[in-house]
All heavy atoms as atom14 arrays in JSON, in Angstrom:
{
  "sequence": "MGGLGWLILSALTAIPMVKLLPFFGINKYWAAACLIPLGTIALLWWMGMKLQELEKR",
  "atom14_mask": [
    [1, 1, 1, 1, 1, 1, 1, 1, 0, 0, 0, 0, 0, 0],
    [1, 1, 1, 1, 0, 0, 0, 0, 0, 0, 0, 0, 0, 0],
    [1, 1, 1, 1, 0, 0, 0, 0, 0, 0, 0, 0, 0, 0],
    [1, 1, 1, 1, 1, 1, 1, 1, 0, 0, 0, 0, 0, 0],
    [1, 1, 1, 1, 0, 0, 0, 0, 0, 0, 0, 0, 0, 0],
    [1, 1, 1, 1, 1, 1, 1, 1, 1, 1, 1, 1, 1, 1],
    [1, 1, 1, 1, 1, 1, 1, 1, 0, 0, 0, 0, 0, 0],
    [1, 1, 1, 1, 1, 1, 1, 1, 0, 0, 0, 0, 0, 0],
    [1, 1, 1, 1, 1, 1, 1, 1, 0, 0, 0, 0, 0, 0],
    [1, 1, 1, 1, 1, 1, 0, 0, 0, 0, 0, 0, 0, 0],
    [1, 1, 1, 1, 1, 0, 0, 0, 0, 0, 0, 0, 0, 0],
    [1, 1, 1, 1, 1, 1, 1, 1, 0, 0, 0, 0, 0, 0],
    [1, 1, 1, 1, 1, 1, 1, 0, 0, 0, 0, 0, 0, 0],
    [1, 1, 1, 1, 1, 0, 0, 0, 0, 0, 0, 0, 0, 0],
    [1, 1, 1, 1, 1, 1, 1, 1, 0, 0, 0, 0, 0, 0],
    [1, 1, 1, 1, 1, 1, 1, 0, 0, 0, 0, 0, 0, 0],
    [1, 1, 1, 1, 1, 1, 1, 1, 0, 0, 0, 0, 0, 0],
    [1, 1, 1, 1, 1, 1, 1, 0, 0, 0, 0, 0, 0, 0],
    [1, 1, 1, 1, 1, 1, 1, 1, 1, 0, 0, 0, 0, 0],
    [1, 1, 1, 1, 1, 1, 1, 1, 0, 0, 0, 0, 0, 0],
    [1, 1, 1, 1, 1, 1, 1, 1, 0, 0, 0, 0, 0, 0],
    [1, 1, 1, 1, 1, 1, 1, 0, 0, 0, 0, 0, 0, 0],
    [1, 1, 1, 1, 1, 1, 1, 1, 1, 1, 1, 0, 0, 0],
    [1, 1, 1, 1, 1, 1, 1, 1, 1, 1, 1, 0, 0, 0],
    [1, 1, 1, 1, 0, 0, 0, 0, 0, 0, 0, 0, 0, 0],
    [1, 1, 1, 1, 1, 1, 1, 1, 0, 0, 0, 0, 0, 0],
    [1, 1, 1, 1, 1, 1, 1, 1, 0, 0, 0, 0, 0, 0],
    [1, 1, 1, 1, 1, 1, 1, 1, 1, 0, 0, 0, 0, 0],
    [1, 1, 1, 1, 1, 1, 1, 1, 1, 1, 1, 1, 0, 0],
    [1, 1, 1, 1, 1, 1, 1, 1, 1, 1, 1, 1, 1, 1],
    [1, 1, 1, 1, 1, 0, 0, 0, 0, 0, 0, 0, 0, 0],
    [1, 1, 1, 1, 1, 0, 0, 0, 0, 0, 0, 0, 0, 0],
    [1, 1, 1, 1, 1, 0, 0, 0, 0, 0, 0, 0, 0, 0],
    [1, 1, 1, 1, 1, 1, 0, 0, 0, 0, 0, 0, 0, 0],
    [1, 1, 1, 1, 1, 1, 1, 1, 0, 0, 0, 0, 0, 0],
    [1, 1, 1, 1, 1, 1, 1, 1, 0, 0, 0, 0, 0, 0],
    [1, 1, 1, 1, 1, 1, 1, 0, 0, 0, 0, 0, 0, 0],
    [1, 1, 1, 1, 1, 1, 1, 1, 0, 0, 0, 0, 0, 0],
    [1, 1, 1, 1, 0, 0, 0, 0, 0, 0, 0, 0, 0, 0],
    [1, 1, 1, 1, 1, 1, 1, 0, 0, 0, 0, 0, 0, 0],
    [1, 1, 1, 1, 1, 1, 1, 1, 0, 0, 0, 0, 0, 0],
    [1, 1, 1, 1, 1, 0, 0, 0, 0, 0, 0, 0, 0, 0],
    [1, 1, 1, 1, 1, 1, 1, 1, 0, 0, 0, 0, 0, 0],
    [1, 1, 1, 1, 1, 1, 1, 1, 0, 0, 0, 0, 0, 0],
    [1, 1, 1, 1, 1, 1, 1, 1, 1, 1, 1, 1, 1, 1],
    [1, 1, 1, 1, 1, 1, 1, 1, 1, 1, 1, 1, 1, 1],
    [1, 1, 1, 1, 1, 1, 1, 1, 0, 0, 0, 0, 0, 0],
    [1, 1, 1, 1, 0, 0, 0, 0, 0, 0, 0, 0, 0, 0],
    [1, 1, 1, 1, 1, 1, 1, 1, 0, 0, 0, 0, 0, 0],
    [1, 1, 1, 1, 1, 1, 1, 1, 1, 0, 0, 0, 0, 0],
    [1, 1, 1, 1, 1, 1, 1, 1, 0, 0, 0, 0, 0, 0],
    [1, 1, 1, 1, 1, 1, 1, 1, 1, 0, 0, 0, 0, 0],
    [1, 1, 1, 1, 1, 1, 1, 1, 1, 0, 0, 0, 0, 0],
    [1, 1, 1, 1, 1, 1, 1, 1, 0, 0, 0, 0, 0, 0],
    [1, 1, 1, 1, 1, 1, 1, 1, 1, 0, 0, 0, 0, 0],
    [1, 1, 1, 1, 1, 1, 1, 1, 1, 0, 0, 0, 0, 0],
    [1, 1, 1, 1, 1, 1, 1, 1, 1, 1, 1, 0, 0, 0]
  ],
  "atom14_positions": [
    [[0.8, -1.17, -0.01], [-0.01, 0.0, -0.02], [0.84, 1.26, 0.0], [0.45, 2.28, -0.48], [-0.93, -0.05, 1.23], [-1.85, 1.11, 1.33], [-3.03, 1.1, -0.03], [-3.92, 2.58, 0.26], [0.0, 0.0, 0.0], [0.0, 0.0, 0.0], [0.0, 0.0, 0.0], [0.0, 0.0, 0.0], [0.0, 0.0, 0.0], [0.0, 0.0, 0.0]],
    [[2.06, 1.17, 0.5], [2.93, 2.35, 0.57], [3.32, 2.88, -0.82], [3.3, 4.06, -1.03], [0.0, 0.0, 0.0], [0.0, 0.0, 0.0], [0.0, 0.0, 0.0], [0.0, 0.0, 0.0], [0.0, 0.0, 0.0], [0.0, 0.0, 0.0], [0.0, 0.0, 0.0], [0.0, 0.0, 0.0], [0.0, 0.0, 0.0], [0.0, 0.0, 0.0]],
    [[3.59, 1.96, -1.75], [3.95, 2.38, -3.09], [2.76, 2.99, -3.82], [2.92, 3.99, -4.54], [0.0, 0.0, 0.0], [0.0, 0.0, 0.0], [0.0, 0.0, 0.0], [0.0, 0.0, 0.0], [0.0, 0.0, 0.0], [0.0, 0.0, 0.0], [0.0, 0.0, 0.0], [0.0, 0.0, 0.0], [0.0, 0.0, 0.0], [0.0, 0.0, 0.0]],
    [[1.59, 2.44, -3.61], [0.39, 2.97, -4.25], [0.04, 4.34, -3.66], [-0.32, 5.27, -4.41], [-0.8, 2.01, -4.04], [-2.11, 2.47, -4.69], [-1.99, 2.57, -6.19], [-3.2, 1.51, -4.29], [0.0, 0.0, 0.0], [0.0, 0.0, 0.0], [0.0, 0.0, 0.0], [0.0, 0.0, 0.0], [0.0, 0.0, 0.0], [0.0, 0.0, 0.0]],
    [[0.19, 4.49, -2.4], [-0.04, 5.8, -1.78], [0.93, 6.87, -2.27], [0.54, 8.0, -2.48], [0.0, 0.0, 0.0], [0.0, 0.0, 0.0], [0.0, 0.0, 0.0], [0.0, 0.0, 0.0], [0.0, 0.0, 0.0], [0.0, 0.0, 0.0], [0.0, 0.0, 0.0], [0.0, 0.0, 0.0], [0.0, 0.0, 0.0], [0.0, 0.0, 0.0]],
    [[2.19, 6.43, -2.47], [3.19, 7.36, -2.98], [2.85, 7.84, -4.4], [2.99, 8.98, -4.71], [4.55, 6.73, -2.95], [5.62, 7.64, -3.32], [6.28, 7.78, -4.54], [6.2, 8.64, -2.49], [7.19, 8.78, -4.49], [7.16, 9.32, -3.23], [5.99, 9.01, -1.15], [7.89, 10.39, -2.71], [6.72, 10.08, -0.64], [7.65, 10.73, -1.42]],
    [[2.39, 6.93, -5.24], [1.97, 7.28, -6.59], [0.8, 8.22, -6.6], [0.76, 9.18, -7.4], [1.66, 6.02, -7.39], [2.88, 5.2, -7.82], [2.38, 3.89, -8.51], [3.78, 5.96, -8.76], [0.0, 0.0, 0.0], [0.0, 0.0, 0.0], [0.0, 0.0, 0.0], [0.0, 0.0, 0.0], [0.0, 0.0, 0.0], [0.0, 0.0, 0.0]],
    [[-0.16, 7.98, -5.73], [-1.34, 8.88, -5.67], [-0.94, 10.22, -5.2], [-1.34, 11.24, -5.75], [-2.38, 8.26, -4.74], [-2.98, 6.99, -5.38], [-3.48, 9.25, -4.42], [-3.86, 6.19, -4.46], [0.0, 0.0, 0.0], [0.0, 0.0, 0.0], [0.0, 0.0, 0.0], [0.0, 0.0, 0.0], [0.0, 0.0, 0.0], [0.0, 0.0, 0.0]],
    [[-0.08, 10.3, -4.18], [0.38, 11.62, -3.68], [1.18, 12.33, -4.75], [1.05, 13.56, -4.91], [1.22, 11.42, -2.43], [1.71, 12.7, -1.72], [0.48, 13.52, -1.27], [2.59, 12.37, -0.55], [0.0, 0.0, 0.0], [0.0, 0.0, 0.0], [0.0, 0.0, 0.0], [0.0, 0.0, 0.0], [0.0, 0.0, 0.0], [0.0, 0.0, 0.0]],
    [[2.01, 11.64, -5.47], [2.81, 12.26, -6.55], [1.9, 12.79, -7.63], [2.13, 13.9, -8.13], [3.77, 11.23, -7.16], [4.73, 10.84, -6.2], [0.0, 0.0, 0.0], [0.0, 0.0, 0.0], [0.0, 0.0, 0.0], [0.0, 0.0, 0.0], [0.0, 0.0, 0.0], [0.0, 0.0, 0.0], [0.0, 0.0, 0.0], [0.0, 0.0, 0.0]],
    [[0.87, 12.06, -8.0], [-0.06, 12.52, -9.04], [-0.81, 13.74, -8.55], [-1.06, 14.7, -9.35], [-1.04, 11.4, -9.4], [0.0, 0.0, 0.0], [0.0, 0.0, 0.0], [0.0, 0.0, 0.0], [0.0, 0.0, 0.0], [0.0, 0.0, 0.0], [0.0, 0.0, 0.0], [0.0, 0.0, 0.0], [0.0, 0.0, 0.0], [0.0, 0.0, 0.0]],
    [[-1.21, 13.73, -7.28], [-1.96, 14.88, -6.76], [-1.11, 16.17, -6.68], [-1.67, 17.26, -6.65], [-2.5, 14.57, -5.37], [-3.66, 13.55, -5.33], [-4.01, 13.22, -3.9], [-4.84, 14.09, -6.1], [0.0, 0.0, 0.0], [0.0, 0.0, 0.0], [0.0, 0.0, 0.0], [0.0, 0.0, 0.0], [0.0, 0.0, 0.0], [0.0, 0.0, 0.0]],
    [[0.19, 16.07, -6.67], [1.05, 17.25, -6.68], [1.53, 17.57, -8.11], [1.72, 18.74, -8.44], [2.25, 17.07, -5.76], [2.97, 15.91, -6.14], [1.82, 17.0, -4.31], [0.0, 0.0, 0.0], [0.0, 0.0, 0.0], [0.0, 0.0, 0.0], [0.0, 0.0, 0.0], [0.0, 0.0, 0.0], [0.0, 0.0, 0.0], [0.0, 0.0, 0.0]],
    [[1.73, 16.56, -8.93], [2.23, 16.79, -10.28], [1.21, 17.44, -11.21], [1.56, 18.27, -12.03], [2.75, 15.49, -10.91], [0.0, 0.0, 0.0], [0.0, 0.0, 0.0], [0.0, 0.0, 0.0], [0.0, 0.0, 0.0], [0.0, 0.0, 0.0], [0.0, 0.0, 0.0], [0.0, 0.0, 0.0], [0.0, 0.0, 0.0], [0.0, 0.0, 0.0]],
    [[-0.07, 17.08, -11.08], [-1.07, 17.58, -12.0], [-1.25, 19.08, -11.83], [-1.21, 19.81, -12.86], [-2.42, 16.83, -11.78], [-2.25, 15.4, -12.27], [-3.53, 17.51, -12.52], [-3.39, 14.45, -11.9], [0.0, 0.0, 0.0], [0.0, 0.0, 0.0], [0.0, 0.0, 0.0], [0.0, 0.0, 0.0], [0.0, 0.0, 0.0], [0.0, 0.0, 0.0]],
    [[-1.32, 19.65, -10.62], [-1.38, 21.11, -10.51], [-0.09, 21.8, -10.96], [-0.15, 22.89, -11.51], [-1.64, 21.39, -9.03], [-2.2, 20.11, -8.5], [-1.62, 19.04, -9.32], [0.0, 0.0, 0.0], [0.0, 0.0, 0.0], [0.0, 0.0, 0.0], [0.0, 0.0, 0.0], [0.0, 0.0, 0.0], [0.0, 0.0, 0.0], [0.0, 0.0, 0.0]],
    [[1.02, 21.11, -10.75], [2.29, 21.7, -11.18], [2.34, 21.85, -12.7], [2.91, 22.83, -13.21], [3.47, 20.86, -10.71], [3.77, 20.96, -9.24], [4.42, 22.56, -8.84], [4.81, 22.31, -7.16], [0.0, 0.0, 0.0], [0.0, 0.0, 0.0], [0.0, 0.0, 0.0], [0.0, 0.0, 0.0], [0.0, 0.0, 0.0], [0.0, 0.0, 0.0]],
    [[1.77, 20.9, -13.44], [1.73, 20.98, -14.9], [1.01, 22.25, -15.33], [1.36, 22.9, -16.32], [1.11, 19.72, -15.51], [0.81, 19.87, -16.98], [2.0, 18.52, -15.28], [0.0, 0.0, 0.0], [0.0, 0.0, 0.0], [0.0, 0.0, 0.0], [0.0, 0.0, 0.0], [0.0, 0.0, 0.0], [0.0, 0.0, 0.0], [0.0, 0.0, 0.0]],
    [[-0.02, 22.61, -14.59], [-0.78, 23.8, -14.91], [-0.09, 25.09, -14.46], [-0.2, 26.13, -15.11], [-2.18, 23.75, -14.25], [-3.0, 22.56, -14.68], [-3.54, 22.78, -16.07], [-4.45, 21.63, -16.43], [-4.99, 21.77, -17.72], [0.0, 0.0, 0.0], [0.0, 0.0, 0.0], [0.0, 0.0, 0.0], [0.0, 0.0, 0.0], [0.0, 0.0, 0.0]],
    [[0.57, 25.05, -13.35], [1.19, 26.25, -12.76], [2.56, 26.61, -13.32], [2.87, 27.78, -13.44], [1.31, 26.09, -11.23], [0.06, 26.15, -10.46], [0.32, 25.76, -9.0], [-0.58, 27.54, -10.52], [0.0, 0.0, 0.0], [0.0, 0.0, 0.0], [0.0, 0.0, 0.0], [0.0, 0.0, 0.0], [0.0, 0.0, 0.0], [0.0, 0.0, 0.0]],
    [[3.38, 25.64, -13.63], [4.76, 25.91, -14.06], [4.85, 26.8, -15.29], [5.69, 27.72, -15.29], [5.51, 24.62, -14.22], [5.85, 23.85, -12.96], [6.51, 22.51, -13.27], [6.68, 24.66, -12.0], [0.0, 0.0, 0.0], [0.0, 0.0, 0.0], [0.0, 0.0, 0.0], [0.0, 0.0, 0.0], [0.0, 0.0, 0.0], [0.0, 0.0, 0.0]],
    [[4.08, 26.63, -16.34], [4.18, 27.51, -17.5], [3.87, 28.97, -17.16], [4.45, 29.86, -17.79], [3.16, 26.94, -18.46], [3.03, 25.51, -18.12], [3.18, 25.49, -16.62], [0.0, 0.0, 0.0], [0.0, 0.0, 0.0], [0.0, 0.0, 0.0], [0.0, 0.0, 0.0], [0.0, 0.0, 0.0], [0.0, 0.0, 0.0], [0.0, 0.0, 0.0]],
    [[3.03, 29.2, -16.18], [2.75, 30.59, -15.77], [3.99, 31.28, -15.26], [4.16, 32.47, -15.42], [1.63, 30.59, -14.68], [1.36, 31.95, -14.12], [0.65, 32.9, -14.87], [1.82, 32.32, -12.88], [0.41, 34.12, -14.36], [1.54, 33.54, -12.34], [0.84, 34.47, -13.12], [0.0, 0.0, 0.0], [0.0, 0.0, 0.0], [0.0, 0.0, 0.0]],
    [[4.88, 30.54, -14.66], [6.13, 31.09, -14.11], [7.3, 31.03, -15.07], [8.41, 31.28, -14.74], [6.49, 30.37, -12.81], [5.58, 30.67, -11.67], [4.52, 29.79, -11.38], [5.66, 31.82, -10.93], [3.65, 30.08, -10.35], [4.81, 32.11, -9.92], [3.79, 31.24, -9.64], [0.0, 0.0, 0.0], [0.0, 0.0, 0.0], [0.0, 0.0, 0.0]],
    [[7.04, 30.57, -16.29], [8.08, 30.48, -17.31], [8.94, 29.25, -17.16], [10.1, 29.23, -17.62], [0.0, 0.0, 0.0], [0.0, 0.0, 0.0], [0.0, 0.0, 0.0], [0.0, 0.0, 0.0], [0.0, 0.0, 0.0], [0.0, 0.0, 0.0], [0.0, 0.0, 0.0], [0.0, 0.0, 0.0], [0.0, 0.0, 0.0], [0.0, 0.0, 0.0]],
    [[8.45, 28.21, -16.53], [9.19, 26.96, -16.35], [8.52, 25.91, -17.18], [7.28, 25.82, -17.24], [9.16, 26.57, -14.86], [9.74, 27.68, -13.96], [9.94, 25.27, -14.64], [9.52, 27.47, -12.5], [0.0, 0.0, 0.0], [0.0, 0.0, 0.0], [0.0, 0.0, 0.0], [0.0, 0.0, 0.0], [0.0, 0.0, 0.0], [0.0, 0.0, 0.0]],
    [[9.3, 25.07, -17.85], [8.78, 24.03, -18.69], [7.91, 23.08, -17.87], [8.29, 22.65, -16.78], [9.92, 23.24, -19.37], [9.46, 22.36, -20.47], [8.31, 22.01, -20.56], [10.4, 22.01, -21.31], [0.0, 0.0, 0.0], [0.0, 0.0, 0.0], [0.0, 0.0, 0.0], [0.0, 0.0, 0.0], [0.0, 0.0, 0.0], [0.0, 0.0, 0.0]],
    [[6.75, 22.73, -18.41], [5.81, 21.9, -17.68], [6.32, 20.48, -17.41], [5.85, 19.84, -16.45], [4.46, 21.81, -18.42], [4.51, 21.05, -19.72], [3.16, 21.02, -20.36], [3.25, 20.28, -21.69], [1.92, 20.17, -22.3], [0.0, 0.0, 0.0], [0.0, 0.0, 0.0], [0.0, 0.0, 0.0], [0.0, 0.0, 0.0], [0.0, 0.0, 0.0]],
    [[7.32, 20.02, -18.13], [7.87, 18.7, -17.9], [8.66, 18.61, -16.62], [8.96, 17.51, -16.12], [8.69, 18.25, -19.08], [7.82, 18.04, -20.31], [8.02, 18.86, -21.44], [6.81, 17.12, -20.37], [7.22, 18.7, -22.57], [6.02, 16.96, -21.47], [6.22, 17.75, -22.57], [5.45, 17.58, -23.69], [0.0, 0.0, 0.0], [0.0, 0.0, 0.0]],
    [[8.99, 19.74, -16.01], [9.66, 19.72, -14.7], [8.73, 19.21, -13.6], [9.18, 18.89, -12.53], [10.17, 21.14, -14.36], [11.49, 21.42, -14.98], [11.73, 22.2, -16.06], [12.76, 20.94, -14.53], [13.04, 22.21, -16.33], [13.7, 21.47, -15.41], [13.18, 20.13, -13.47], [15.06, 21.18, -15.27], [14.52, 19.86, -13.36], [15.45, 20.39, -14.21]],
    [[7.44, 19.1, -13.88], [6.49, 18.55, -12.93], [6.86, 17.09, -12.56], [6.44, 16.6, -11.52], [5.07, 18.63, -13.45], [0.0, 0.0, 0.0], [0.0, 0.0, 0.0], [0.0, 0.0, 0.0], [0.0, 0.0, 0.0], [0.0, 0.0, 0.0], [0.0, 0.0, 0.0], [0.0, 0.0, 0.0], [0.0, 0.0, 0.0], [0.0, 0.0, 0.0]],
    [[7.61, 16.45, -13.43], [8.03, 15.07, -13.13], [8.95, 15.01, -11.9], [9.09, 13.98, -11.28], [8.75, 14.48, -14.32], [0.0, 0.0, 0.0], [0.0, 0.0, 0.0], [0.0, 0.0, 0.0], [0.0, 0.0, 0.0], [0.0, 0.0, 0.0], [0.0, 0.0, 0.0], [0.0, 0.0, 0.0], [0.0, 0.0, 0.0], [0.0, 0.0, 0.0]],
    [[9.49, 16.18, -11.5], [10.34, 16.2, -10.29], [9.52, 15.95, -9.06], [10.09, 15.64, -7.99], [11.05, 17.55, -10.18], [0.0, 0.0, 0.0], [0.0, 0.0, 0.0], [0.0, 0.0, 0.0], [0.0, 0.0, 0.0], [0.0, 0.0, 0.0], [0.0, 0.0, 0.0], [0.0, 0.0, 0.0], [0.0, 0.0, 0.0], [0.0, 0.0, 0.0]],
    [[8.2, 15.98, -9.15], [7.34, 15.72, -8.0], [7.4, 14.27, -7.6], [6.9, 13.83, -6.52], [5.92, 16.1, -8.29], [5.66, 17.87, -8.46], [0.0, 0.0, 0.0], [0.0, 0.0, 0.0], [0.0, 0.0, 0.0], [0.0, 0.0, 0.0], [0.0, 0.0, 0.0], [0.0, 0.0, 0.0], [0.0, 0.0, 0.0], [0.0, 0.0, 0.0]],
    [[7.98, 13.4, -8.42], [8.07, 11.98, -8.1], [9.11, 11.71, -7.04], [9.05, 10.63, -6.39], [8.42, 11.19, -9.38], [7.38, 11.25, -10.48], [7.88, 10.5, -11.71], [6.07, 10.7, -10.01], [0.0, 0.0, 0.0], [0.0, 0.0, 0.0], [0.0, 0.0, 0.0], [0.0, 0.0, 0.0], [0.0, 0.0, 0.0], [0.0, 0.0, 0.0]],
    [[10.02, 12.6, -6.8], [11.0, 12.43, -5.7], [10.59, 13.34, -4.56], [9.98, 14.4, -4.8], [12.44, 12.67, -6.19], [12.6, 14.07, -6.76], [12.87, 11.63, -7.22], [14.02, 14.4, -7.07], [0.0, 0.0, 0.0], [0.0, 0.0, 0.0], [0.0, 0.0, 0.0], [0.0, 0.0, 0.0], [0.0, 0.0, 0.0], [0.0, 0.0, 0.0]],
    [[10.91, 12.97, -3.34], [10.44, 13.75, -2.18], [10.8, 15.24, -2.2], [9.97, 16.07, -1.93], [11.07, 13.04, -0.98], [11.33, 11.68, -1.45], [11.62, 11.78, -2.92], [0.0, 0.0, 0.0], [0.0, 0.0, 0.0], [0.0, 0.0, 0.0], [0.0, 0.0, 0.0], [0.0, 0.0, 0.0], [0.0, 0.0, 0.0], [0.0, 0.0, 0.0]],
    [[12.02, 15.56, -2.5], [12.46, 16.94, -2.45], [12.14, 17.71, -3.75], [12.35, 18.9, -3.81], [13.95, 17.03, -2.13], [14.34, 16.5, -0.76], [15.86, 16.57, -0.61], [13.7, 17.32, 0.32], [0.0, 0.0, 0.0], [0.0, 0.0, 0.0], [0.0, 0.0, 0.0], [0.0, 0.0, 0.0], [0.0, 0.0, 0.0], [0.0, 0.0, 0.0]],
    [[11.65, 17.01, -4.74], [11.36, 17.62, -6.02], [10.25, 18.68, -5.92], [10.34, 19.75, -6.49], [0.0, 0.0, 0.0], [0.0, 0.0, 0.0], [0.0, 0.0, 0.0], [0.0, 0.0, 0.0], [0.0, 0.0, 0.0], [0.0, 0.0, 0.0], [0.0, 0.0, 0.0], [0.0, 0.0, 0.0], [0.0, 0.0, 0.0], [0.0, 0.0, 0.0]],
    [[9.22, 18.37, -5.16], [8.1, 19.29, -5.0], [8.56, 20.55, -4.24], [8.23, 21.68, -4.63], [6.95, 18.65, -4.24], [6.58, 17.45, -4.92], [5.76, 19.57, -4.15], [0.0, 0.0, 0.0], [0.0, 0.0, 0.0], [0.0, 0.0, 0.0], [0.0, 0.0, 0.0], [0.0, 0.0, 0.0], [0.0, 0.0, 0.0], [0.0, 0.0, 0.0]],
    [[9.37, 20.37, -3.24], [9.89, 21.47, -2.45], [10.77, 22.33, -3.33], [10.7, 23.58, -3.3], [10.63, 20.96, -1.2], [9.63, 20.28, -0.29], [11.32, 22.12, -0.47], [10.27, 19.49, 0.86], [0.0, 0.0, 0.0], [0.0, 0.0, 0.0], [0.0, 0.0, 0.0], [0.0, 0.0, 0.0], [0.0, 0.0, 0.0], [0.0, 0.0, 0.0]],
    [[11.6, 21.7, -4.13], [12.5, 22.47, -5.04], [11.7, 23.25, -6.06], [12.03, 24.44, -6.33], [13.47, 21.51, -5.72], [0.0, 0.0, 0.0], [0.0, 0.0, 0.0], [0.0, 0.0, 0.0], [0.0, 0.0, 0.0], [0.0, 0.0, 0.0], [0.0, 0.0, 0.0], [0.0, 0.0, 0.0], [0.0, 0.0, 0.0], [0.0, 0.0, 0.0]],
    [[10.65, 22.65, -6.63], [9.83, 23.4, -7.58], [9.09, 24.54, -6.94], [8.98, 25.62, -7.52], [8.8, 22.43, -8.22], [9.36, 21.49, -9.3], [8.29, 20.51, -9.72], [9.9, 22.29, -10.48], [0.0, 0.0, 0.0], [0.0, 0.0, 0.0], [0.0, 0.0, 0.0], [0.0, 0.0, 0.0], [0.0, 0.0, 0.0], [0.0, 0.0, 0.0]],
    [[8.61, 24.38, -5.73], [7.97, 25.49, -5.02], [8.96, 26.64, -4.73], [8.61, 27.81, -4.86], [7.34, 24.98, -3.7], [6.09, 24.11, -3.85], [5.7, 23.51, -2.51], [4.98, 24.89, -4.46], [0.0, 0.0, 0.0], [0.0, 0.0, 0.0], [0.0, 0.0, 0.0], [0.0, 0.0, 0.0], [0.0, 0.0, 0.0], [0.0, 0.0, 0.0]],
    [[10.19, 26.26, -4.39], [11.21, 27.29, -4.18], [11.52, 28.03, -5.46], [11.6, 29.25, -5.49], [12.47, 26.62, -3.63], [13.61, 27.57, -3.48], [13.79, 28.45, -2.47], [14.71, 27.75, -4.39], [14.96, 29.16, -2.69], [15.54, 28.73, -3.83], [15.06, 27.14, -5.6], [16.68, 29.15, -4.48], [16.2, 27.53, -6.22], [17.0, 28.55, -5.66]],
    [[11.64, 27.26, -6.58], [11.91, 27.86, -7.9], [10.77, 28.81, -8.31], [11.01, 29.9, -8.83], [12.11, 26.75, -8.88], [12.75, 27.12, -10.23], [13.25, 28.34, -10.56], [12.91, 26.28, -11.33], [13.72, 28.29, -11.84], [13.53, 27.03, -12.34], [12.59, 24.93, -11.57], [13.8, 26.49, -13.59], [12.91, 24.42, -12.81], [13.5, 25.18, -13.78]],
    [[9.55, 28.36, -8.05], [8.39, 29.21, -8.4], [8.37, 30.47, -7.56], [8.03, 31.53, -8.03], [7.09, 28.42, -8.22], [6.88, 27.33, -9.25], [5.56, 26.18, -8.91], [4.17, 27.21, -8.67], [0.0, 0.0, 0.0], [0.0, 0.0, 0.0], [0.0, 0.0, 0.0], [0.0, 0.0, 0.0], [0.0, 0.0, 0.0], [0.0, 0.0, 0.0]],
    [[8.75, 30.34, -6.29], [8.83, 31.53, -5.44], [9.89, 32.53, -5.93], [9.67, 33.74, -5.88], [0.0, 0.0, 0.0], [0.0, 0.0, 0.0], [0.0, 0.0, 0.0], [0.0, 0.0, 0.0], [0.0, 0.0, 0.0], [0.0, 0.0, 0.0], [0.0, 0.0, 0.0], [0.0, 0.0, 0.0], [0.0, 0.0, 0.0], [0.0, 0.0, 0.0]],
    [[11.02, 32.0, -6.38], [12.06, 32.87, -6.9], [11.59, 33.59, -8.19], [11.8, 34.78, -8.36], [13.33, 32.09, -7.21], [13.96, 31.46, -5.96], [14.35, 32.66, -4.67], [15.78, 33.41, -5.38], [0.0, 0.0, 0.0], [0.0, 0.0, 0.0], [0.0, 0.0, 0.0], [0.0, 0.0, 0.0], [0.0, 0.0, 0.0], [0.0, 0.0, 0.0]],
    [[10.88, 32.85, -9.03], [10.36, 33.48, -10.3], [9.29, 34.52, -9.95], [9.21, 35.55, -10.59], [9.75, 32.39, -11.18], [10.73, 31.47, -11.79], [11.43, 32.15, -12.98], [12.21, 31.11, -13.76], [12.69, 31.65, -15.01], [0.0, 0.0, 0.0], [0.0, 0.0, 0.0], [0.0, 0.0, 0.0], [0.0, 0.0, 0.0], [0.0, 0.0, 0.0]],
    [[8.49, 34.24, -8.91], [7.46, 35.19, -8.48], [8.08, 36.48, -7.98], [7.6, 37.57, -8.3], [6.55, 34.58, -7.44], [5.36, 35.4, -6.97], [4.44, 35.67, -8.15], [4.64, 34.7, -5.88], [0.0, 0.0, 0.0], [0.0, 0.0, 0.0], [0.0, 0.0, 0.0], [0.0, 0.0, 0.0], [0.0, 0.0, 0.0], [0.0, 0.0, 0.0]],
    [[9.18, 36.38, -7.26], [9.87, 37.58, -6.79], [10.41, 38.35, -7.97], [10.36, 39.6, -7.93], [11.03, 37.19, -5.85], [10.58, 36.81, -4.48], [11.71, 36.46, -3.6], [12.86, 36.3, -4.02], [11.46, 36.33, -2.3], [0.0, 0.0, 0.0], [0.0, 0.0, 0.0], [0.0, 0.0, 0.0], [0.0, 0.0, 0.0], [0.0, 0.0, 0.0]],
    [[10.94, 37.68, -8.96], [11.4, 38.36, -10.18], [10.27, 39.11, -10.91], [10.45, 40.2, -11.38], [12.06, 37.39, -11.15], [13.4, 36.83, -10.66], [13.98, 35.79, -11.64], [13.48, 35.74, -12.78], [14.89, 35.08, -11.23], [0.0, 0.0, 0.0], [0.0, 0.0, 0.0], [0.0, 0.0, 0.0], [0.0, 0.0, 0.0], [0.0, 0.0, 0.0]],
    [[9.12, 38.45, -10.97], [7.97, 39.04, -11.65], [7.45, 40.25, -10.89], [6.97, 41.24, -11.47], [6.85, 38.03, -11.81], [7.09, 36.91, -12.83], [5.98, 35.86, -12.75], [7.19, 37.48, -14.25], [0.0, 0.0, 0.0], [0.0, 0.0, 0.0], [0.0, 0.0, 0.0], [0.0, 0.0, 0.0], [0.0, 0.0, 0.0], [0.0, 0.0, 0.0]],
    [[7.52, 40.21, -9.56], [7.04, 41.32, -8.74], [7.95, 42.55, -8.86], [7.53, 43.67, -8.65], [6.95, 40.92, -7.28], [5.75, 40.01, -7.04], [5.68, 39.54, -5.58], [6.7, 39.75, -4.84], [4.68, 39.02, -5.21], [0.0, 0.0, 0.0], [0.0, 0.0, 0.0], [0.0, 0.0, 0.0], [0.0, 0.0, 0.0], [0.0, 0.0, 0.0]],
    [[9.24, 42.36, -9.15], [10.16, 43.48, -9.25], [9.91, 44.27, -10.49], [10.26, 45.44, -10.58], [11.61, 42.97, -9.31], [12.09, 42.44, -7.95], [13.54, 41.99, -8.07], [14.03, 41.41, -6.73], [15.39, 40.91, -6.85], [0.0, 0.0, 0.0], [0.0, 0.0, 0.0], [0.0, 0.0, 0.0], [0.0, 0.0, 0.0], [0.0, 0.0, 0.0]],
    [[9.32, 43.68, -11.54], [9.11, 44.39, -12.81], [7.95, 45.31, -12.73], [7.05, 45.47, -12.12], [8.81, 43.37, -13.93], [10.04, 42.53, -14.17], [9.75, 41.52, -15.27], [10.89, 40.65, -15.37], [10.92, 39.66, -16.24], [9.93, 39.46, -17.04], [11.96, 38.92, -16.32], [0.0, 0.0, 0.0], [0.0, 0.0, 0.0], [0.0, 0.0, 0.0]]
  ]
}
């Protein structure tokens, strides 16, 4: 059950990332990084950095 739960959790985070990443100028295929534990955190950090850049303009 642990593997199945991990796949469900990964899908629940990857699907919204596919929609959000292009808004920040990041290729949507980077959503595959959600399959590893720190991948989601890294993408959120990257999106935060891009958001700060957009706010400066």
